[in-house]
N, C-alpha and C positions, 0 to 999 in steps of 0.2 A: 324125238322119233324122226328117222330119216325116211321120208316118203319115197324118194327115188330108190333107195336101197330096198324098201319093201316091195315096190313095183317090180324091180329087177328080180327079186326072189319069187314073186308070183309068176313072172314070165318063165323062170327056170322050172318051177313046179308044173306049169302047164305043158311045157315042152317035154318034160320027163314022162308025162302021160301020153304024149304024142297027139295032142289036141291042137286044133286051130282056135283062134279067138272066137270065131263064129260057133264052133262046136261047144266050147266051154260056155258061151253065152246061152245056148239052148239048154244046157244042163242047169245053169243057175237062174234061168228065166230072166235074163237081162239082155241088153243089146250088145252087139259086137263093139260098138263105139265105147260103151261103158267099160268093157274089158280092157280096151286099149288105153283108156284114161287111167285105169287102175295101174296098169303095167308101166306106164310112163311116169307115174307118181303124181299125176295131176289131181286125182281124187282118191279117196279111200272107200272100200266097201263098207256098207252098214254092218253093225255088230252081228245081226242075225245071219247075213251072208258070209261074214268073216268066219263065224262058227261053222257054217255049212262047208265052206272051202277047207277049213282045217280038217274036218271029218273026211272030206272027199280026197284030200291029198295025204291023209294019215300023218298029219303033223299037229303040233300044239299051236294054239292061238298066239302064245308068247313067241314062238319061233317065227311066225309070220310078222309079228310086230317088231321083232329084232332084225328081220331081214336075212336070217340065216338059221340053219339047223342047229339044234342044241349041241350036237357032237362037234361041229365045226367051232362053235363058240367056246366049248369046253377045251378043245385042243389048243385054241388060241390062248385062253387064259392059263392053261397048264404050261405052255411054252413060255409065256411071260413070267409066270411064277418061278419056273426053273431057271430062267435067265437071271432073275433078280437074286435067287439063292446063290447061283454061280458067282455073280458079281460080289455078293456079300462075302462068300467064302474066300474069294480072291483078295478082297480088302483085308479080311481077318488074317490071311496068310501073309500078306505084305506087312501088316502091322506087327505080327509076331516075329517075322524075319528081321524087320528093321530093329525091333527091340533087342533081338539076339545079336545082331551085328554091332549095335551100339555098346552092348555089354562086353562083347568080345574086344571092340576097339579100346574101351576104357581099361579093360584088364591088360591088354597088350601094352598100352602106353604106360600104365603103372609099373608093370614088370620091367619094361625097358628102362624107365626112370630109376627104378631100384638098382638095376644092374649098373647103370652109369654112375649112380651115387656110390655104390659099393666099389666100383672101379677107381673112382676118384679118391675115396677114403683109404682103401687098402693099397692101391697101386700095384696089384698083382693080377696080370692078365690070366694066369692059369686058373685062379679062383673063380673067375666069372665066365670062362670059356664054355664050361658045361652048361651053365644056366642060359647063356646066349644061344647055344646050339639047340637046347630044348625049346626055348621061346620061338626061335625061327622055324624049327620043324613043326611045332604045334600050330603056329600061325599059318604056315603054308598049307598044312593039312586041312585046317578049318576053311580057309578060303577056297581050296581046291574042291572040297565037298560041296560048299555052297554054290560054286561055279558050275559043278557037274549037275546040280539040281536046278540050275537056271534061275536062282533067286539072289545071288550075291549083289548084282548091280541094282536090282529092284529094291532089295531090303536095305541096302546101304544108302540109297539115294545119291550114289556117286556115279557121275557120268564120266566114263573113261575116254580120254582123248590123248594123243601123243604128248601134248603140252602138259596136261595135268599129271600124266604118268611120270614125265620127266621131272616136273616140279616136286612131286612127292618123293621120288627117288633121291633127288639132290638134297632135299631138306633132311630126310632120314639119315642119309650117308653123312651129311655135314655135321649133324648132332653127335653121331658116334665118333666121327673123325676128330672133332674138337675135344671130346672126352679122352680120346686116345693120345692126343698131343700132351695133355696135362699129365696123363699116366706115364708116358715115356719120360717126360721131364722129371717127374718124381722118382723114376727108376734110375736117374743119373744121366740120361741122354742129353745132348746139347739141343738147343732150340731148333737148329737147322736139321739135325738128325730126326728129331721128333716130327717136325713139319713134313719132312720128306717122306717118312714112313706113313704118316697119317694121310698124306696126299695120295699115295699109292692105294691105301686102304679106301679112301674116299672115292676115287675113280672106279675101283673094282666093284665096290658095293653099289654105287650109283648105276653102273652099267647092268649089273645083275638084277637090281631092283626094277629098273626100267624094263628089262627083258621079261621079267616075270609078270609085271603088270600088263604089258602088251600081249603076252600069251593068253592071260586071263580074258582080256578084251576080245581077242580073236575067237576064243572058245565061246564066249557069250554071244558074239555076233553070229557065228555059225549055228548056234543052238536056236537063236531067234529066227533065223532063215528057215530052219527045218520046221519049226512050229508054224510059221506063216504058210509054208508050202503044204503042210498037212491039213490046213483049214479048208 
């Protein structure tokens, strides 16, 4: 029990009635000094006087002991509850989004691996061109939707920076370029021809991949700024 808070509340109640300490003291049949000690939190009123004060101010005894009106206390509790619910919903959303992004990432990697294996086994670029296009378009569409909803970076746990974006683009382009070299050699091209073609492919894919990742990072950054400004 916070006596200072109770004293402050008693002072507020008295002022709401437009009474001085001396006037209230006359009503309660106590001294002005006693009222002052109650309102500074030095002493507490007796139970009988506390009940009389509650009736006079039209409040509950519990409200006086709490040092605030019930409605104020309820509003505070309601805000705290709503805040906790909002935090819980946010955590649930992030957890679901992260699970979805992990599932998407695994599916994308598996599909890409199957395409590379098929390319190495068959050695026909035409056979895997359609599959590759569908995979890339589907992946771009998924990431685009998640970015638009502002949950791609949160759900993936991936912090986009120029260095990490460049590293990812180089690794992905390098894997496909290596597979392309093997495919070209199997199709009858010389090693130098295969490496030259794969190098052009590697540079192009790396640049495009890096550009796409930086665009997504820019969209995420602008979206966060709008959210922060709206708060």
